Structure formats: C-alpha cells, structure tokens
N, C-alpha and C positions, 0 to 999 in steps of 0.2 A: 745360771743366775745373771740377770741383766740389771744394771744400775740405771734405770731410766730416769730416776730423780736427779741423777748427776749429769745427764746428757746436756750438752750445750746446744739446744735446738736453735737458739738465735745465731750462734756461730756457724752451725751446719748450714743454715739457710743463707747467711751473709756470704759465706765462702763458696756457695754452690756445691756443697759436698753431699747432697742428698743421694746421688748415685753411688758414691763410695760407701756411705752408710748402709744403703740397700744391699750392695755387694757383700758387706760384712755380715749383714743379717742372713742373707742367703747361705753364706758359708756356714754359719751357725746351724741353720736348719738342715743343711746337707750333712753336717757332722752328726746331728741328732738322728737323722734318717739312717745313716750308716751304722751308728751305734745301736739303734733299735733293731735293725735288720740282723746284725751280728748277735745281739742278745736274744732275739726271737729264735734264731736258728739253734743257739746254744740251749735254750730252755724248752724248745719245741712248743712255744706258745707266743702269741703276739705281745710284744713289749712296746709301749709307747712312751714318749717323753713327758716329764713333768717340768714345766717351765716356771721359774720364780722370777718375778720382776720386783725389784726394790724401788719403790716410789718415793723414798725419803728425799725431801728437798724439792720435789716437783711442785710447781706453782701454776698460777693461771697463765703464765707465759706460754705454757704448752698448748693452750687453746688456739693461739695464733698459728701453730704449726701442726694442726690436726691433719692436714693433707699428707704430711710425711708419715704419720702414724697410720692413716687410712691406707696409704700405698703399701706399707709394710704388711699390714693385716691382709690386704688383697693378695699379695704375693704368697703369703703363708697359706691362705685358704685355697688359692688356685693351684699352686704347684706342690704343696706339702699338706694336703687336707687330712691325712690320717696319722700323722706322727705325734699329734698332741693328745696326751691323756688328760692333763690338767694344766691350767694356767692360774697361778696364785700370785696376786699382786699384794705385796706386803708394805707396811709403813705408809699406806695411802692416807692422805689428809682427810680429815673428817668430812669435808665437802664431797669428795669422791666416794667415800663409803656410804654417805647419806644418799647420794644420787643412785648408787648401785642398789641400795635397799629398796628404792622406789621403782627402778627400772627393771631389775632382774625378774620380778614376778611376771612381767609382760613378755619375757623371752621364752623361746622353746625350751622345754625341760632339759634336753640334751646339752644345749649351749649353757644353760644356767648351771647345770651340774659340773660342767667342765671348767668354768671360770669362777674364781672367788676373789673379791676385793676386800681386804681387811686392813685395819690400822696397825698400831705398834704391838698389840698383844697377839702376835701371829703364830707363836710356837704351836699351840694345840691344833690350829687349822692346818699348818704345814704338815704336821704329823698325820692328821686324819684325812684331809682333802688331797694332799699331794703324796701321801704315804712316804714322806721324806724324814730322814733322821737329822734333826737340827744340829746335833753334835758334830756332823760332818761339814757344817757351814763355817764360814770365816768367823773369827772372834767378834767382829763388829755386829754380827747378827745373832750373837749368843752361842755360837758353836765353838768347838775347839779343833776343828779340822785344819789341816795344813793346806788350805786353799789360798792360792795367790790371785788376787784381784788387781788388774791393772789400774793405775791411777786414772782419774777422770778429770783432767785439767781442762780449762776453757780452751777453745780453739783460737789460736792467735790470728790476728788480722792478717790478711793476705796469705794465709796458709794454703789455700787452694789455688793460688795463682800459678798458672803454667802447667797444672796437672791435668791429664786426660782422665777424668773420673767417670766417664760414661760406661754403661754396662757392656761388657764384651767388646769394647772398642768401637761400638756403634754410636752414632750421634743420637741425641735425645729424640730427633724426628723419626728415626728408624725404628725405635723400640718404644712402645707405649704400654704401660700397665695402668689400668684404671681402677680406682678404689670403688 
C-alpha cells in the first residue's frame, strides 16, 4: 500500500531527495520479489504482487514532478518486470479516472488488465481486480486490519542538506536510469 496522494513531491524535489525515494521504492520492490518467490515455492505456483496506490489528496502539482514517477516506473519495468500481478490506484480524483477511461482502451490488453484507476468507491474493484480482502486494510480505507501506516508529513526545508542520497554511493553522473 503506497500513499502517493500524501507524498510531498515538491519537498522531495526541493531537497534533492529523488535518489533516496528511489532507493526506498527499490527496497519495496525487492521485498515484494522475495515474498513472491517464497510464496511461489510454498504454493508451487507463481505468485505475484498486487500493489495498491492511494491517490487521495493528489493534485495537479504531481504533473510538475512526472519525471520522478517516470523514473520509478522505468526502474520497476526494467529490473522487476514480472513481480506485479495488479496495480490498483484508489481514491483517484475524477480527472485521473476520466483520463484513464479515455486512454486505457488504447493500451495493450495485458497492461490494461494489470492496471486499474478508480475513485473512492474502490472496495468491489479491490476485491475483484486485486483479489484483496479490504477487511485487512487500515481503518481509513474501510478495513479493520491492524496495519500500521507511517505518517506522511511534509519534508522540512533543508532536510536533505549534507546527506549523501545517491544510489549505491555513486554520484548521479555514474548511474543513469532513463524513463
């Protein structure tokens, strides 16, 4: 469960924390890969991850930072291509759901079937598309699960000052990921 609608994209960019956030994203994908491998061995069948992205609170400010999202997407597609079963974006603003309804028919069927963007009436779609039990989700999403979600406070000014946030200790010139 990712709370993209709560992400402080302006703060991430202002403080130069893109690499730190990318590292966090890669750790999440590696966890999903390991969990999928472990579960696949246990069940003796391929198990892939169902990702849920909560877009509540996302606004047009995210459009200024599409390069960050494109980089994340490129890393996922390049280095973790087969771990994703579904991506369900919930609480999406009507503008995003409307655009999705227009654009999705133009996409390859496999991609279209893997991704779903829906508004605030997401429970039936999570259960059918993602094959997820909403009861296991945190209370703010209508569940009763004992899931702890970290707070998503704004990034303070100068939070990135003095930190070496580059991937693997390499400078940004040495490592390039293109979207």
